[in-house]
C-alpha positions in Angstrom: 202.8 3.3 120.5 199.8 1.7 118.8 200.6 -2.0 118.4 198.1 -2.2 115.5 200.7 -0.6 113.3 203.0 -3.6 113.8 200.9 -6.1 112.0 198.8 -4.0 109.7 195.5 -5.8 109.2 196.1 -8.1 112.1 196.0 -5.8 115.1 197.9 -6.6 118.3 196.0 -5.6 121.5 197.5 -2.7 123.3 200.2 -3.8 125.7 200.3 -2.9 129.4 202.3 0.2 128.4 202.1 3.8 129.5 198.5 4.2 130.8 198.0 0.6 132.0 201.4 0.5 133.7 200.6 3.7 135.5 197.4 2.2 136.7 199.4 -0.9 137.9 201.7 1.4 139.9 198.6 3.1 141.5 197.3 -0.3 142.3 200.5 -1.3 144.0 200.1 1.7 146.3 196.6 0.8 147.2 197.4 -2.8 147.9 199.8 -1.7 150.6 196.8 -0.8 152.6 194.7 -3.8 151.5 192.1 -1.6 149.8 190.7 -2.8 146.5 187.9 -1.6 144.3 185.3 -3.9 142.8 183.9 -7.3 143.9 186.3 -9.9 142.5 185.6 -12.6 145.0 182.9 -14.1 142.8 184.5 -13.6 139.4 186.6 -16.7 139.4 183.9 -19.2 140.3 181.7 -17.7 137.6 184.5 -17.9 135.1 185.1 -21.5 136.1 181.5 -22.4 135.5 181.7 -21.0 132.0 185.4 -22.0 131.3 186.4 -24.5 128.6 187.6 -27.2 131.0 186.4 -28.6 134.3 188.8 -29.2 137.2 190.1 -32.7 137.6 188.2 -35.1 139.9 189.4 -35.0 143.5 190.4 -38.6 143.5 193.5 -40.0 145.4 195.8 -39.4 142.5 194.6 -35.8 142.0 194.9 -35.1 145.7 198.5 -36.4 145.7 199.5 -34.3 142.7 197.8 -31.3 144.2 199.7 -31.7 147.5 203.0 -32.1 145.6 202.3 -29.0 143.6 201.4 -27.0 146.7 204.8 -27.9 148.2 206.6 -26.7 145.1 204.5 -23.6 144.7 205.1 -22.7 148.4 208.9 -23.1 148.0 209.1 -21.4 144.6 210.4 -24.5 142.8 209.1 -25.8 139.4 206.0 -28.0 139.6 204.7 -30.6 137.2 201.8 -29.4 135.0 199.4 -32.2 136.0 200.0 -31.3 139.7 199.4 -27.7 139.0 196.1 -28.4 137.3 195.1 -30.6 140.2 196.0 -27.9 142.7 194.1 -25.3 140.8 191.0 -27.5 140.8 191.3 -28.1 144.5 191.8 -24.4 145.3 188.9 -23.4 143.2 186.6 -25.7 145.1 188.1 -24.4 148.3 187.5 -20.7 147.6 184.0 -21.4 146.5 183.3 -23.1 149.8 185.4 -20.5 151.9 185.6 -17.2 150.0 187.0 -15.5 153.0 190.2 -17.7 153.0 192.9 -15.4 152.0 195.6 -18.1 151.8 193.4 -20.2 149.6 193.1 -17.3 147.1 196.8 -16.6 147.3 197.7 -20.3 146.6 195.2 -20.4 143.7 196.7 -17.2 142.2 200.3 -18.5 142.5 199.3 -21.8 141.0 197.8 -20.0 138.0 201.0 -18.0 137.6 203.2 -21.1 137.7 200.9 -23.0 135.2 200.8 -20.1 132.8 204.6 -19.7 133.0 205.2 -23.4 132.6 202.7 -24.0 129.8 203.5 -20.7 128.0 199.8 -19.7 128.3 199.3 -16.1 129.3 195.5 -16.7 129.5 196.2 -17.9 133.1 197.7 -14.5 134.1 194.4 -12.5 134.4 192.9 -15.4 136.4 196.0 -15.2 138.7 195.7 -11.5 139.1 192.0 -11.7 140.1 192.7 -14.5 142.7 195.7 -12.6 144.2 193.7 -9.4 144.4 190.9 -11.3 146.1 193.4 -12.6 148.7 194.5 -9.0 149.4 190.9 -7.8 149.6 190.2 -10.5 152.3 193.4 -9.8 154.2 195.7 -6.8 153.4 198.7 -5.7 155.4 201.1 -8.6 156.0 199.6 -10.8 153.3 203.0 -11.9 152.1 201.8 -14.9 150.2 199.6 -12.7 147.9 202.4 -10.2 147.5 204.8 -13.0 146.5 202.3 -14.2 144.0 201.9 -10.7 142.5 205.6 -10.3 142.2 205.9 -13.6 140.4 203.0 -12.6 138.1 204.7 -9.3 137.3 207.9 -11.2 136.4 206.0 -13.6 134.2 204.6 -10.5 132.4 208.1 -8.9 132.1 206.9 -6.0 134.3 210.0 -5.5 136.5 208.9 -2.2 138.1 205.8 -3.8 139.5 207.7 -6.9 140.6 210.1 -4.7 142.5 207.3 -2.9 144.2 205.5 -6.0 145.3 208.7 -7.7 146.3 209.8 -4.8 148.4 206.3 -4.7 150.1 206.6 -8.4 150.9 210.1 -7.9 152.3 209.1 -4.9 154.4 206.2 -6.9 155.9 208.5 -9.8 156.9 212.2 -9.0 156.5 213.4 -12.5 157.5 211.4 -14.4 154.9 213.6 -15.9 152.3 210.7 -16.2 149.8 210.8 -12.4 149.1 214.3 -12.4 147.8 214.2 -14.5 144.6 211.6 -12.4 142.8 213.4 -9.2 144.0 216.7 -10.5 142.6 215.0 -11.0 139.2 213.3 -7.7 139.3 216.5 -5.8 140.1 218.2 -7.6 137.3 215.5 -6.7 134.8 215.8 -3.1 135.9 219.6 -3.1 135.4 220.2 -2.6 139.2 222.9 -5.3 139.4 224.3 -4.1 142.7 220.9 -4.6 144.4 220.5 -8.0 142.8 223.9 -9.1 144.2 223.3 -7.6 147.6 219.9 -9.3 147.7 221.5 -12.6 146.8 224.0 -12.2 149.7 221.2 -11.6 152.1 219.3 -14.6 150.8 222.3 -16.8 151.2 222.7 -15.6 154.7 219.2 -16.8 155.7 218.2 -20.2 157.0 216.1 -22.1 154.4 214.3 -25.4 154.5 215.9 -28.3 152.6 213.1 -28.2 150.1 213.9 -24.5 149.3 217.7 -24.9 148.9 217.7 -26.0 145.2 215.7 -22.9 144.3 218.1 -20.7 146.2 221.0 -22.4 144.4 219.3 -21.8 141.1 218.9 -18.1 141.9 222.6 -17.9 142.9 223.5 -19.5 139.6 221.5 -16.9 137.6 223.3 -14.1 139.4 226.7 -15.7 138.9 225.9 -16.2 135.2 225.1 -12.5 134.9 228.4 -11.6 136.5 230.3 -13.8 134.0 231.2 -16.4 136.6 230.4 -19.5 134.5 232.0 -22.2 136.6 230.2 -20.9 139.7 226.9 -20.8 137.9 227.3 -24.4 136.7 228.3 -25.6 140.1 225.3 -24.1 141.8 222.9 -25.5 139.2 224.6 -28.9 139.4 224.0 -29.0 143.1 220.4 -27.8 142.7 219.7 -30.7 140.2 221.3 -33.2 142.6 219.2 -31.9 145.5 215.9 -31.7 143.6 213.0 -33.6 145.1 210.7 -34.1 142.1 211.4 -34.9 138.4 209.9 -31.6 137.3 212.2 -29.7 139.5 215.3 -31.7 138.5 214.3 -31.2 134.8 214.2 -27.5 135.3 217.7 -27.3 136.7 219.0 -29.6 134.0 217.5 -27.4 131.4 219.4 -24.5 133.0 222.6 -26.5 132.8 221.9 -27.1 129.1 221.4 -23.4 128.5 224.7 -22.6 130.2 226.4 -25.2 128.1 224.9 -23.8 125.0 226.0 -20.3 125.9 229.6 -21.4 126.0 229.3 -23.4 122.8 229.6 -26.9 124.4 227.1 -28.6 122.1 227.6 -32.2 123.5 227.0 -31.1 127.1 224.0 -28.9 126.1 222.4 -31.8 124.2 223.0 -34.2 127.1 221.3 -32.0 129.6 218.3 -31.0 127.4 217.6 -34.6 126.6 217.9 -35.7 130.2 215.5 -32.9 131.2 213.0 -34.1 128.6 213.2 -37.7 129.8 212.3 -36.5 133.3 209.6 -34.0 132.4 208.2 -33.9 128.8 206.4 -30.7 129.7 209.6 -28.7 130.1 209.2 -25.6 127.9 212.8 -24.6 127.3 214.3 -28.0 126.9 212.7 -29.0 123.5 213.8 -25.7 121.8 217.2 -25.9 123.5 217.6 -29.4 122.0 216.4 -28.3 118.6 218.8 -25.3 118.7 221.7 -27.6 119.6 220.8 -30.2 116.9 220.8 -27.3 114.3 224.3 -26.2 115.5 225.5 -29.8 115.2 224.4 -29.9 111.5 221.6 -32.3 112.1 219.2 -30.1 110.3 216.3 -32.4 109.6 216.2 -33.5 113.2 216.4 -29.9 114.4 213.5 -28.8 112.2 211.4 -31.7 113.4 212.2 -30.9 117.0 211.4 -27.2 116.5 208.1 -27.9 114.8 207.1 -30.3 117.5 208.0 -27.7 120.2 206.1 -24.8 118.7 203.1 -26.9 117.8 202.7 -27.8 121.4 203.7 -24.5 123.0 203.9 -21.7 120.4 206.2 -19.3 122.3 206.8 -16.1 120.3 210.6 -16.2 120.9 210.8 -19.8 119.8 208.9 -19.0 116.6 211.2 -16.1 115.9 214.2 -18.5 116.4 212.7 -21.1 114.0 212.0 -18.4 111.4 215.6 -17.3 111.5 216.8 -20.9 111.1 214.6 -21.2 108.0 216.1 -17.9 106.7 219.6 -19.3 107.2 218.6 -22.3 105.2 217.5 -20.1 102.3 213.8 -20.7 102.8 212.4 -17.2 103.2 208.8 -18.2 102.5 208.7 -20.8 105.3 210.5 -18.3 107.6 207.8 -15.7 107.0 205.2 -18.3 108.0 206.9 -18.6 111.4 207.0 -14.8 111.8 203.3 -14.6 111.1 202.7 -17.3 113.7 205.0 -15.3 116.1 202.8 -12.3 115.7 199.7 -14.3 116.6 201.5 -15.6 119.6 202.5 -12.1 120.6 198.8 -11.1 120.4 197.9 -13.9 122.8 200.7 -13.0 125.2 199.9 -9.3 125.2 196.2 -10.0 125.8 197.3 -11.7 129.0 199.2 -8.6 130.1 202.7 -9.7 129.0 205.1 -6.9 127.9 206.5 -8.2 124.5 208.1 -4.9 123.3 211.6 -6.3 123.7 210.8 -9.2 121.4 208.9 -7.0 118.9 211.8 -4.5 118.9 214.3 -7.3 118.1 212.1 -8.6 115.3 211.7 -5.1 113.8 215.4 -4.5 114.0 216.3 -7.5 111.9 213.2 -8.3 109.8 210.9 -5.2 109.7 211.1 -1.5 110.5 214.2 -0.7 112.6 212.9 2.7 113.5 209.8 1.2 114.9 212.0 -1.1 116.9 214.0 1.9 118.2 210.9 3.6 119.3 209.6 0.6 121.2 213.0 -0.2 122.8 213.5 3.4 123.9 210.3 3.2 125.9 211.4 -0.2 127.2 214.8 1.2 128.2 213.1 4.1 130.0 211.0 1.7 132.1 213.4 -1.1 132.7 217.0 -0.6 131.6 218.5 -4.1 131.8 221.3 -5.2 129.6 219.0 -7.2 127.3 217.2 -4.0 126.4 220.5 -2.1 126.1 221.8 -4.7 123.6 218.5 -4.7 121.6 218.2 -1.0 121.5 221.9 -0.6 120.4 221.3 -3.1 117.6 218.1 -1.4 116.5 219.8 2.0 116.4 222.6 0.5 114.3 220.0 -1.0 111.9 218.4 2.5 111.7 221.7 4.1 110.8 222.4 5.7 114.2 225.7 4.1 115.0 227.3 6.6 117.3 224.3 6.3 119.7 224.1 2.6 119.1 227.7 2.1 120.4 226.8 3.7 123.7 224.1 1.0 124.3 226.2 -1.8 122.9 229.0 -0.8 125.3 226.6 -0.8 128.2 225.5 -4.4 127.3 229.1 -5.7 127.1 231.1 -3.6 129.5 231.4 -5.3 132.9 231.8 -1.9 134.6 228.4 -0.8 133.3 226.4 -3.9 132.8 225.9 -7.2 134.6 229.1 -8.8 133.2 227.3 -11.6 131.3 229.4 -13.2 128.6 227.1 -13.1 125.5 228.3 -14.0 122.0 225.3 -12.1 120.6 226.1 -8.9 122.5 229.8 -9.0 121.5 228.8 -9.6 117.8 226.5 -6.6 117.9 229.1 -4.3 119.4 231.7 -5.5 116.9 229.5 -4.8 113.9 228.7 -1.3 115.2 232.4 -0.6 115.8 233.3 -1.7 112.3 230.6 0.6 110.8 232.2 3.4 112.8 235.7 2.4 111.4 237.0 1.4 114.8 238.5 -1.7 113.2 240.7 -2.9 116.1 238.0 -3.0 118.7 235.6 -4.4 116.1 237.9 -7.3 115.3 238.4 -8.0 119.0 234.7 -8.2 119.7 233.8 -10.2 116.7 236.5 -12.7 117.7 235.2 -12.7 121.2 231.7 -13.5 120.0 232.9 -16.6 118.1 235.2 -17.6 121.0 232.3 -17.5 123.5 230.0 -19.5 121.2 230.7 -20.1 117.5 227.1 -21.3 117.0 225.3 -18.5 118.7 222.9 -17.7 115.8 222.3 -19.5 112.4 222.1 -16.0 110.8 224.6 -14.0 112.7 227.4 -16.4 113.4 228.2 -16.7 109.7 228.0 -12.9 109.5 230.6 -12.6 112.2 232.9 -14.8 110.3 232.4 -12.9 107.1 233.0 -9.6 108.9 236.3 -10.9 110.3 237.4 -11.9 106.8 236.6 -8.5 105.5 238.5 -6.8 108.3 241.6 -8.8 107.7 244.6 -8.1 109.9 244.1 -4.8 111.7 245.9 -3.4 114.7 244.1 -3.8 118.0 243.9 -0.1 118.4 244.3 2.7 115.7 247.8 4.1 115.5 248.2 7.5 117.1 247.6 10.5 114.8 250.7 12.4 113.7 
């Protein structure tokens, strides 16, 4: 699909879709043999000379931050942004001096990935890709550090097939390395292969890991347990991870995760406590400020919520956060201000796509509720074909409903909510979508059951849709759980 159609006179760069994704898959195959076209070794130093910012001075504080960031990048745990910037500066100087150092290139690429992910800046992703490819050009074969970095980069770009390919190459090269498993678990989850995600977690838990890595392993276990609907186990794992964290940035990441789990179950006080604790530890946390704003809105503290949202998106304008803020303004009866946020969201999407991020899931969701549902359906069908996870199933089902295709919509909504078919995650939004679709198909008993489930899971799940769920239940009234048998 031509993304320029999405924003009319403000074209969106073409995403890494059909042709570019095919090229990536071809690249994966070539990387297995360590063969790369082009001379990329000198691109990054040239870019650094002409880039907007110079690396930090290599003073004692910068060296200490860089060493701390190196430890966290090596073990796959969150690192502080100042440390990542210091590490990037150090590694750039190192690869200039020693362009044949494969590990230096791999560390540089991984640091770029982590900084881009943490700062919400996709401009770091092409730099990461060039550095990681340079590492593989210097040393192919068992270059597991570069393959790990490429898997992490693919995940940051929402390219789950590529993440799976890189992760499996890394695992094949060194089957006993625990570092290969976390990205593979995320890749399998994004592809809807929950059995492989679970079996990979079992293998990861069976491996011996260093103490520094254990919190990251616990966090990965928490994510899998959350996707299976095991809330208490997910909370326990993240609580242990936060207690074992070795840096404020790492602890803040796990506390943010606990806040998100509390939000998903509608525990506003617990969610707010964790988000605020995370921000005290690490003001650069991306998810915590918006989580706090979302929770304040649910608590009815609207002026504080709007101020918190505005501060968050001013600093790090993430497209999903801007969509969320726009919907909050809509719920407050301010469509003009909401539209301003949607316009900013489109600009943020353009920036993300220019860095190689797949934003079709977000665009499809936006189109379903605020634009052209049929455009959303087309985008999400392609996304489902490539990476059929439950997030995509839910979004596609809802877009089909909004486009008037309720019979087909129900099949996808069922996939997103049926533990036998999906991952088992307990989502108020997914249950709401299924309930509305069932009501439209006059399946009133199941509709009521799923709408009630949505509000039971989290009565505050959306400022726009939670009130719609309550209104739909009022309209349904008392209906039998299942239709009576026909005579």
